[in-house]
C-alpha positions in Angstrom: 22.5 -0.9 -18.7 24.6 -2.8 -16.0 23.4 -4.0 -12.7 26.0 -4.6 -10.1 24.9 -6.1 -6.8 21.4 -4.6 -6.1 21.9 -1.2 -7.9 22.0 0.1 -11.4 25.7 0.9 -12.0 25.8 2.2 -15.6 23.4 3.1 -18.4 24.4 3.9 -22.0 25.0 2.3 -25.4 28.8 1.9 -25.2 29.4 0.5 -21.7 32.1 -2.2 -21.5 30.6 -5.4 -20.4 32.3 -6.9 -17.2 33.8 -10.4 -17.4 31.3 -12.9 -16.2 28.4 -10.7 -16.7 25.0 -12.2 -17.6 23.6 -10.5 -20.7 19.8 -10.2 -21.2 18.6 -9.2 -24.7 16.0 -6.5 -24.5 15.3 -6.0 -28.3 11.6 -5.1 -28.8 11.1 -4.7 -25.1 10.8 -1.8 -22.6 12.7 -1.5 -19.4 10.7 0.1 -16.5 10.9 0.4 -12.8 9.2 -2.2 -10.6 5.6 -1.2 -9.8 4.5 -0.1 -6.3 1.1 -0.5 -4.7 0.9 1.9 -1.7 -2.2 0.6 -0.1 -2.3 -3.1 0.5 -3.3 -5.3 3.5 -1.2 -8.4 2.8 -2.8 -10.5 5.6 -6.4 -9.2 5.2 -6.4 -9.7 1.5 -5.0 -13.2 1.8 -7.9 -14.5 3.9 -11.7 -14.4 3.7 -13.6 -12.9 6.7 -14.7 -16.3 7.9 -11.0 -17.5 7.8 -9.9 -14.3 9.7 -12.6 -14.9 12.4 -11.9 -18.7 12.6 -11.0 -19.6 16.2 -8.1 -21.8 14.9 -6.4 -19.0 13.1 -2.9 -18.5 14.4 -0.2 -15.8 13.5 1.7 -18.5 11.8 -1.2 -19.8 9.5 -2.1 -16.1 8.7 1.5 -15.4 7.7 1.7 -18.5 5.6 -1.4 -17.5 3.6 0.0 -14.0 3.2 3.3 -15.4 2.0 1.6 -17.2 -0.9 -0.1 -13.9 -2.0 3.2 -12.0 -1.6 5.0 -14.2 -4.0 2.2 -13.9 -6.6 2.2 -10.1 -6.1 6.0 -10.0 -6.9 5.5 -12.0 -10.0 2.9 -9.5 -11.1 5.6 -6.9 -11.2 5.0 -5.3 -7.8 8.4 -5.0 -6.3 7.5 -2.8 -3.4 4.3 -2.2 -1.3 3.1 -0.2 1.6 1.1 -2.4 4.0 -1.5 -0.2 5.5 -2.5 -2.2 8.5 -2.3 -5.6 9.9 0.1 -8.3 11.0 2.9 -7.9 8.4 6.1 -7.6 10.5 6.8 -11.4 10.4 6.0 -11.7 6.7 8.4 -8.7 5.9 11.2 -10.3 8.0 10.7 -13.6 6.3 10.9 -11.9 2.8 14.0 -10.0 3.7 15.7 -13.1 5.1 14.9 -15.1 2.0 12.4 -17.4 3.7 9.6 -16.2 1.4 9.5 -14.4 -2.0 7.6 -11.2 -2.1 7.9 -7.4 -2.6 9.7 -5.0 -0.3 7.2 -4.1 2.5 6.7 -0.7 4.2 4.7 -2.0 7.2 2.3 0.1 9.3 1.7 -2.6 11.9 -1.6 -2.7 13.7 -4.1 -0.1 12.7 -4.8 2.4 15.5 -8.5 3.0 16.1 -10.8 4.5 18.7 -13.4 2.4 20.4 -16.3 2.1 17.8 -13.8 3.2 15.1 -13.0 1.6 11.8 -10.4 -0.6 13.3 -12.6 -1.9 16.3 -12.7 -5.5 14.9 -14.3 -6.9 18.1 -16.9 -9.6 17.8 -20.2 -9.0 19.4 -19.3 -11.1 22.4 -16.0 -9.2 23.0 -16.1 -6.4 25.6 -14.0 -3.4 26.1 -10.4 -4.0 27.2 -10.4 -0.8 29.3 -13.5 -1.9 31.3 -13.1 -5.6 31.4 -9.3 -6.2 31.0 -9.1 -8.6 28.1 -7.6 -7.6 24.7 -9.8 -8.3 21.7 -8.6 -11.3 19.6 -7.8 -9.0 16.7 -5.4 -7.1 19.1 -3.7 -10.2 20.1 -3.2 -11.2 16.4 -1.6 -7.8 15.7 -4.4 -6.5 13.5 -5.4 -3.5 15.5 -4.8 -1.4 18.6 -8.1 0.0 20.1 -6.8 3.1 21.8 -8.8 6.0 23.3 -7.3 9.3 24.6 -3.9 10.9 24.1 -2.0 8.5 26.3 -3.3 5.3 24.7 -2.8 6.7 21.2 0.8 7.6 22.1 1.4 4.1 23.4 -0.1 2.4 20.4 2.0 4.6 18.0 5.2 3.9 19.9 4.5 0.2 20.0 4.2 0.1 16.2 7.4 2.1 15.8 9.2 -0.2 18.3 8.3 -3.2 16.1 9.5 -1.5 13.0 6.7 0.5 11.5 7.7 2.8 8.6 4.6 4.8 8.9 1.6 5.0 11.2 -1.9 4.1 10.1 -4.7 5.8 12.1 -8.5 5.4 11.6 -10.0 8.9 11.3 -13.4 8.2 9.9 -16.1 5.6 9.2 -15.9 2.8 6.6 -17.8 1.2 3.8 -17.0 -2.4 4.8 -17.4 -2.4 8.6 -20.3 -3.3 10.8 -20.2 -0.8 13.6 -18.9 2.6 12.3 -21.1 4.5 9.9 -19.4 5.9 6.8 -20.2 9.5 7.7 -18.7 9.6 11.2 -15.5 11.5 12.2 -13.1 9.6 14.4 -10.5 10.7 16.9 -10.4 14.1 18.5 -7.9 16.6 17.2 -5.6 16.1 20.3 -5.6 12.3 19.8 -4.5 12.6 16.1 -2.0 15.2 17.0 -0.5 12.9 19.6 0.1 10.2 16.9 1.5 12.8 14.5 4.0 14.1 17.2 5.1 10.6 18.2 5.7 9.6 14.5 7.5 12.9 13.7 9.8 12.3 16.7 10.8 9.1 14.9 11.2 10.9 11.6 8.1 9.5 9.9 4.5 10.3 9.4 0.8 9.4 10.0 -1.6 8.3 7.3 -5.4 8.2 8.0 -8.3 6.3 6.7 -10.8 8.9 5.9 -13.5 9.7 3.4 -15.4 12.8 4.4 -14.4 16.5 4.3 -14.8 16.8 8.1 -12.5 13.8 8.9 -9.9 14.9 6.3 -9.8 18.6 7.4 -9.4 17.5 11.1 -6.5 15.2 10.1 -4.8 17.8 8.0 -5.0 20.3 10.9 -3.3 17.8 13.1 -0.4 17.4 10.6 -1.3 14.2 8.9 0.7 13.7 5.7 -1.3 11.0 3.8 -5.0 10.7 3.3 -6.1 7.2 2.4 -9.2 7.0 0.3 -11.0 10.4 0.2 -13.6 9.4 -2.4 -16.3 11.5 -0.7 -14.4 14.7 -0.5 -15.5 18.0 -2.1 -13.3 19.9 -4.4 -12.3 22.5 -1.8 -11.0 19.8 0.6 -9.0 18.1 -2.2 -7.5 21.5 -3.0 -6.6 21.9 0.6 -4.7 18.7 0.6 -2.6 20.1 -2.2 -2.1 23.4 -0.4 -0.9 21.6 2.7 1.5 19.5 0.7 -0.1 16.2 1.8 -0.6 13.1 -0.2 -4.0 11.7 -1.4 -3.6 8.0 -1.7 -6.6 6.9 -3.9 -8.0 3.6 -5.0 -10.6 2.3 -7.4 -12.4 -0.1 -5.1 -13.9 -3.4 -6.2 -17.6 -3.7 -6.8 -19.7 -4.7 -3.9 -20.9 -8.3 -3.5 -24.6 -9.1 -4.1 -24.5 -10.8 -0.6 -23.4 -7.6 1.1 -25.9 -6.3 3.7 -28.0 -3.4 2.3 -26.2 -0.6 4.2 -22.8 -2.0 3.3 -23.9 -2.2 -0.4 -25.2 1.4 -0.3 -21.9 2.7 1.4 -19.7 0.9 -1.2 -21.7 2.4 -4.1 -21.3 5.9 -2.6 -17.5 5.4 -2.4 -17.3 4.1 -5.9 -19.4 6.9 -7.3 -17.2 9.5 -5.6 -14.0 8.1 -7.2 -14.5 9.9 -10.4 -14.6 13.3 -8.8 -11.8 12.6 -6.5 -9.3 11.6 -9.3 -10.4 14.4 -11.6 -10.1 17.1 -8.8 -6.8 15.8 -7.6 -5.4 16.0 -11.0 -6.9 19.5 -11.6 -5.3 20.8 -8.4 -2.0 19.1 -8.8 -2.3 17.3 -5.5 0.4 14.7 -4.7 -1.4 11.5 -5.9 -0.6 7.9 -5.1 -2.3 4.7 -6.2 -3.2 1.5 -4.4 -5.7 -1.3 -4.5 -6.9 -1.9 -0.9 -8.3 -5.4 -1.6 -9.8 -7.0 1.5 -11.2 -10.4 2.4 -11.5 -11.7 -1.2 -8.3 -13.5 -2.1 -9.5 -14.2 -5.5 -9.4 -10.5 -6.4 -5.6 -10.2 -5.8 -4.9 -11.6 -9.4 -6.7 -8.5 -10.7 -4.2 -6.1 -9.2 -2.6 -5.1 -12.6 -6.0 -4.6 -14.2 -6.9 -2.1 -11.6 -4.1 0.1 -12.7 -5.8 0.2 -16.2 -8.9 1.8 -14.5 -6.9 5.0 -14.3 -7.1 5.4 -18.1 -10.2 7.5 -17.9 -8.3 10.2 -16.1 -4.6 9.9 -17.1 -2.4 9.1 -20.1 -0.3 5.9 -20.2 2.8 7.9 -19.3 1.0 9.5 -16.3 -0.2 6.2 -15.1 3.2 4.6 -15.3 4.6 7.5 -13.5 2.1 7.3 -10.7 2.6 3.5 -10.1 6.4 3.8 -10.1 8.0 7.2 -9.5 5.1 8.9 -7.6 4.4 6.0 -5.4 8.2 5.8 -4.6 8.1 9.4 -3.4 5.4 8.5 -0.9 7.4 5.5 0.3 10.4 7.9 0.8 8.3 10.0 3.2 9.2 7.5 5.8 12.7 9.0 5.9 15.0 7.1 8.3 12.2 4.7 9.1 12.3 3.4 5.6 13.4 -0.3 5.8 15.3 -0.1 2.6 17.9 2.4 1.7 18.1 3.5 -1.9 16.1 5.1 -4.7 13.1 3.3 -6.2 10.7 4.1 -9.1 13.3 5.2 -11.6 15.7 3.6 -14.0 18.9 5.6 -13.4 22.4 5.1 -12.2 22.5 4.5 -8.5 18.9 3.4 -8.2 17.9 0.1 -6.7 17.6 -2.6 -9.3 13.9 -3.3 -9.1 13.0 -3.7 -12.8 10.6 -5.1 -15.2 11.3 -6.0 -18.9 8.0 -5.5 -20.8 7.4 -7.1 -24.0 6.5 -4.1 -26.1 5.9 -0.4 -25.3 3.5 0.2 -22.4 3.4 4.0 -23.2 2.0 3.1 -26.6 -0.2 0.3 -25.2 -0.7 0.6 -21.4 -2.8 -2.5 -21.5 0.4 -4.6 -21.7 0.9 -4.2 -17.9 -2.6 -5.7 -17.3 -1.3 -9.2 -18.3 2.0 -9.7 -16.6 2.2 -13.5 -17.2 2.2 -12.8 -20.9 4.0 -9.5 -21.2 6.6 -9.3 -18.4 9.8 -11.0 -19.9 11.7 -10.5 -16.7 11.1 -9.2 -13.2 14.0 -8.2 -10.9 14.0 -7.1 -7.3 17.1 -6.0 -5.5 19.3 -7.1 -8.4 17.9 -10.7 -8.4 15.7 -12.2 -11.1 12.4 -13.5 -9.8 11.1 -14.1 -13.3 14.0 -15.4 -15.3 14.4 -14.0 -18.9 13.8 -16.6 -21.6 17.3 -16.2 -23.1 20.5 -14.9 -21.5 24.2 -15.6 -22.0 27.3 -14.9 -20.0 30.4 -13.1 -21.0 33.5 -15.3 -20.5 
């Protein structure tokens, strides 16, 4: 195979080697596409909750912390990610300009939430912007837009698109890790969700929603939402409906709760974890468009486990199916951004004309999927956009 510039230009056993080419020996190794995580929060996963709430946190210090984690993510073999909410525009620009090392980022920008919704990150002493005129600190940091009514949702959506969002993230239901919105609640009225969908579609892209319950997901699907994030509390009929509508189910295997979690948060997290088994199995049964992500939050030490969370899929999928999900299938979801995609070219495959985002694995991950769980040991080389970020141990140049 030959990489020219940032694309794969030729594949085959008898390709003439261009003068000056760098030759990497791949004997005993497997070449695969770079992996993709379609549900990350690069800033929220780089900092703990106390750090995010600290009064001295600035956009610059948050970006610096996220940049450290972004580089580590790339060196685990994740060459592209979809950031599903939070201040990521500056980090993305820094990576694209070469200031930082990290994966390609499809940013959502600030999450859009109703008052009392899953993205209402106000502290107890912070009052409503609408009634008291002052934005919440989380809004000022680019973490969230608290938007109520059709007009505010339209404005928040368009603000994110103005800054370069590749898709829009809307909070359509309660959460397991939040203080003020119960897990079972449905958020946003149909006309509010429809407003975000219309504004996103006018820009050639789509809306993804945070939602767990059948009621929240069905409302989102009726409004034209294209990606359901989470969904672990769905019944089989609703998962089948996602497939019928041609939408995506972006699922995760969430980390275990902390013993220090408050009792209600602990109970909610256990409900979500217990629902995962049904959600993955039903989605496979009904051939729903499935995507995989991690959704780590507030516990930076967990980020190093990103690869091992892929291996949790072994209870539902074969190694070949797992590799397809975290490369080709996830790339198809990224492509749903259309002209709002920040990077032009094909990802998730090794074929002529595709972008050169590649991993050289020491061994055969289809025979032993556990190889991808230890990237430091088993990834001989990692390339993004035609550039090595993990150098192969041995290479030579053609004169």
